[in-house]
N, C-alpha and C positions, 0 to 999 in steps of 0.2 A: 707411435713408439714401435720400434722394430723388435720383434721377439727374438730372444737368444736361447738356444738350447743348452742344457748342461753339458759339460764335457763328458766324453764316453766313459772316462774312468770314474765317474761319480758313482759311489756306492754308499748308501746310508749305513750299512753295517760296518764297512771298513772305516768309515769316518768316525763312527762311535767308538771304534776300538782304541783310539788314542785319547778318549775322554778319561778324566781321572777316575770316574766311577768304574771303568773297566779294569783299572789297576788295583782297585780296592778289593781285597779278598773278602770283605764283609758283604759285598753286593752280590746277590745271587742272580743267576740267569733269569729267574722268574720275575725279578724287578726290572731287569733290563729289557724284557720282551716288549712291554707297552711302548717304551721309548723308541725301540727299533721300528715298531709298526708305525708310530706317528711320523717318524722321520721318512719312512718309505712312502707313506701316503702323501706327505707334503711334497716330496720330490716328484712323485708321479703327477700330482695335481698341477704343480708348477710347469712340468714338462707338457702336460696336456693343454693347459691354458696358453702356453707359449706357442704351441703348434696350431691351435684352432682359434685363437682369439681374433684373428683378422678375417676369419671366414664370414661371408655375408653376400648381399646382392652385388657388391663390387663398387666400382667408381660411380659417382653421381648420386649416391644414396648416403644417408646418415640415420642413426638411430639413437634413441634415448630411453632410459628406463623410467617408468612412472606407474601410477595407480589410477584406476577409474574413479572419477569424481563426479559429483552432481551439485547443482545449485541448491543450497539449503534455505528453507523458508521457516521462519519462526511463527507458529500459530499463537498469537497473544490476545489478551483481553483488551477491549476498547476502553472500558471504564473499570473502576475499582469494584470489587465484589467478591463473593464467596463462590468457589468452584463447586457446582452441583454434581456433575458427573463427567467422566471421560468415556467416550463411546467406542474407542478403538484401542488396539494393543500395539506394542512395539513390533516393528517388522511387517505390519499389516499394510497391504496395498489399498489405496483409497482413490476414489474418482473425484473429479472437480465438482464442487457443490455438495459433497457428502458431509453430513454433520459429524464433527469429530468430538466435540465436547459442548457442554452448556453451563451457563452461570445461573446462580440463584436469582430469580426475578421477583421475589416477594415484595421488596421495597419498590421496585419499578412499577409493579402493578398497583400498589397503594398510591404512588404518585400519579399514576394515570387516572385512577378513580377521583382523586382530588382535582386533577385538571378537567375531567369531564364535568364535575360539579361546578367548577369555575366557568366552564363554557355555558352550561345551562343558566347560571346566574347572569352571565353577560348577555345572553339572548333575551332573558326577561328584562334586563335593563334597557335593551334596545327597544323592546315593545313599549316599555314605560316612557322612554324618551320620545318615541314617535307619537304616542298618545298625547303627551304634553305639548308637543309641537303642533299637533292638530288642534288641540284646545286653544293654543295661543293664536293660531290662524283664525279661529272663530271669533276670538276676542278682538282681533284686529278688524275683522269685517264689521263687528258690532260697533267698534269705536269709529270706524269710517262712516257708518250709518248715523251715528250720533253727531258727527261733524256736519253731515248733510242736513240733519234736522235742525241743529243749532244755527247753521248758516241761513236756513229758511226763516227761522224765527227772527234772526238778526235783520234780515232784509225787510220783513214785515214791520219790525220796530222802526227801522229807518224811514220807511214810507209813512208810518203813523206820525213819527216825529216831524217829518216834512209838512204834513197837512196841519198838524197842530201849530207848528211855527207860522204857517201862512195865516191861519185863523187868529193866532195871537197878534199878528201884525195889524189885523183889521179890528182888533179889540173884541173879537167874537168869543174868545176863550180866555180863561184866567191864566195868570203867570204860573200858577200851581200846576195846571194841566200841562203847560209847556215843560215845566221841570220834570214832571212825571214821565212824559214821553222821552225826554232826553235821558233820564235814568234807565228807562226800559231799554233804550237802544244800547247804552253802554253795557248793561247787564247781558243782553243777548250777544254782544261782541265778546265779552269775557267768557261766555258759555262756549262760543265757537273756539276760542283759544284753548279752553280746557279740554274740549273734545279732540282738538289736534294733538294736545299733549298726550291724551290717552292713546291716540293712534301711534304716536312715536314710542310710547311705553310698550304697546302691544307688539310693535315691530321688533323692539329690543328683546322682548320675551321670546319671540319666534327665533331670533338669532341665537339666543342662549339655548333654547330647546334643540335647535339643529346641531349646535356644538355638542350637546349631550348625546344626541343620536350618533354623531360621528365618533365620539369617545366610546360609546357603547359598542359600536361596530368594531372599533380597534381592540376593545377587550375581547370580543368574540374571536377576532383573528389571532390575538395573542394566545388565547386559550386553545384554539385549534392547532396553532403552531407547537404549543407545549405538548399536546397530545401526540402530534406527529413525531416530535423529537423523542418522546418516551417510547412510542411504538418502534422507532428506529433503534433505540437502545435495547428494547426487548428482542428485536430481530437480531441485533448484533450479539446478544447474549448467547446465541447458538453459533459456535465457532465452526465454520465450514472450510473445507479444503478449497483453496483458490485454484488448484489445478491437479491433474493426476500426479500421484507420487506415492512414496512409501514412508510410513511413520518410522523415524529413526530413533528418537528419544522421547520418553514421556517425562516431562519436567515436574509437573505439579500433580497432586493427588486430590480426589474429591474431599471437600470440607475445608481446604486451605483458602485463606483470605489473600487475594492477590491485589496488587496496586494496578493502576491503569497502565496498560502495556506489559503486564506480567506474562511471562512465557508459560505456556501449557504444554505444547508439543513442538517437536522439531521435525519438519517434513523435508524429504528429498524430492526435488523436482526432476522426475525421470524423463522429462522431455528435453532437458538440458544437461546432457552427459558428455564428459570429455576426459581426456588424459593430459595431465601437465607433466612436462619433462624439460630437460635442459640440453642445450647444444652449445658448442664452442663458438667463439666470436667469428671465426672464419666461415662458419656455416650459417650463422644467423643472418649475415648480410645477404645471403642468397635465397632466403626463405621469403616468399611473398604470401600475402593474405589470400586465402582460398586455395592454396596449393594442396595437391593430393597427399594423403597420408594413409598408412596402413597400421592397424593395431593388432597385435597378437598377444593374447592373454596367456599367462602361465597355466591357467586351469584348462584352457582349450587351445593347445598349440597347433592343432590342425585347422582352426577356423581363423580366417583373415577378415578383419572388420574394416570396412572403408571409413575414412574420415577426411576432414579438411582442416587446414590451419585457420583458426579463428582469432588467434592472438599471438603476437610476438612482442616480447617486452622491449621497451625503448631504453631501458637501463640494464647494465650488466649486474649479475649476481656474483657472490663469493669473493670478489676482489674489490679494492677501492675504485672510485670513479676515475681517478687519475693514476696511471702507472708510468714508470720511467723507462722500462726496458721492453724490448720485443718479446723476450721470453715470458715476462709477466703478462703482457697483453694476450698471449696465447692461452692464458688461464681464465680469461673472461668467459663467463657462461651466461647465456640468455634463456629466459623462460619462454617456452612455447606451449601453446594449447592446441590439441587436435580434437576437433568437435565431431561427434558421431551424428549422422544425419537424423533429424527428428522423425522422418517417416519410418526409418528403420527402427528407431526406438519405440515408435507407436505400435509397430507390429509385434515386437518382442518385449513390451514394456513390463510385463509381469515377471520376466526372467532377468531383468537388469539388476545387477548388484554392484554397489560401489565398494571401493577399497581393494578390488582385485588387482594384483600387480601384473605387469606385462611390459611389452616393448612397442614403442611407436617408431615407425620407419617413415622417413621423408625422402622425397625425390627432389634433389637439388638441380639436376640437369633435366630440362624440359624434354629433351630428345631421348632420354634414357627410358627403357622399357622395364616394367615390373617383371621380376623373375617369376618362374612358375611357383616358387614357394610363397610368394606374396600376391598371388592372383586371388581376387575375390570371387566367391562362388556366384553363379548366375542368379540364384534365388536371393541372396543378400543384395546383390547389385540391383536387381529389379525392385526390391523393397526399398532400397535407399533412394532410388530415383523416382519413386512413385509420387505423383502429384497429389 
């Protein structure tokens, strides 16, 4: 837009002289004085803006107004419970890993004691199951020995039956003796079968005992896992800062009962600080990621802060997605983010404050040189490029 100066004949006082109030005899000069002053200030302001609005680094540069922002982090509870204490105040700078608040862990400690008792009970059950398994192994060995003994008796009875049968064929023993030998052989054979059944039963008992041992070990593992989970919940009951930052808002107070995920504090990540501003469509297409930028804050107009473009919106703001005329397309504005180097923030992290207004300058022409007014001081430049 081309600035136009007011005509030389423009005079706020003469302009107001034709106003109806000037013609009214009931209006005193005392009441007209503020109106004259306002008109004069407005005229001078418009003239000054028209004359100096286009002053800047010149061609190849563009600027946008914005405020210093930082990534916000909500410090929230992992599980439901009562907030015991908040250890920091609003505006306080905190370091990564620093405790910020803690939850009441009385219930968790009681649950842990119960889990420890269950663990001890499970360990005792393992010992009992292992003892039973050992006893069943002994019974198996005894049953196998019984099988061997009964088998020997059966073999002796068979030999005795064979001799008696031979003698009975010669008429040297009675039929009763032969029947007794046959009955003894059958009895010994049944004893062997019974002993084998006892072996099978002992083996089954061992299998059952080993299953109980495995189940008891599983109970031990489950109880130990429960203790580990509760210990993790107790550790998570102490809310710590995930990174360096500044406490922005204290949401909850000690004694409040919070649900899982309940917010306690809002933290600003001062390692991720940037300024968001808007540029027209004709400039947005010429901005590349990583392009150099300069930030000048209203509170420190003499300090130029180096930055780089970390984000350029893919969609326009302020106007519809589809426009019909070229004049409307010129109103498209795109959001751009200028990121301050983390190394520079790390050096001055305790002095970083968000919400401060300022101007961000971008260099659209790669061959353009930053003017003296936008040159970064060597100290800031060294801090920004520090590895």
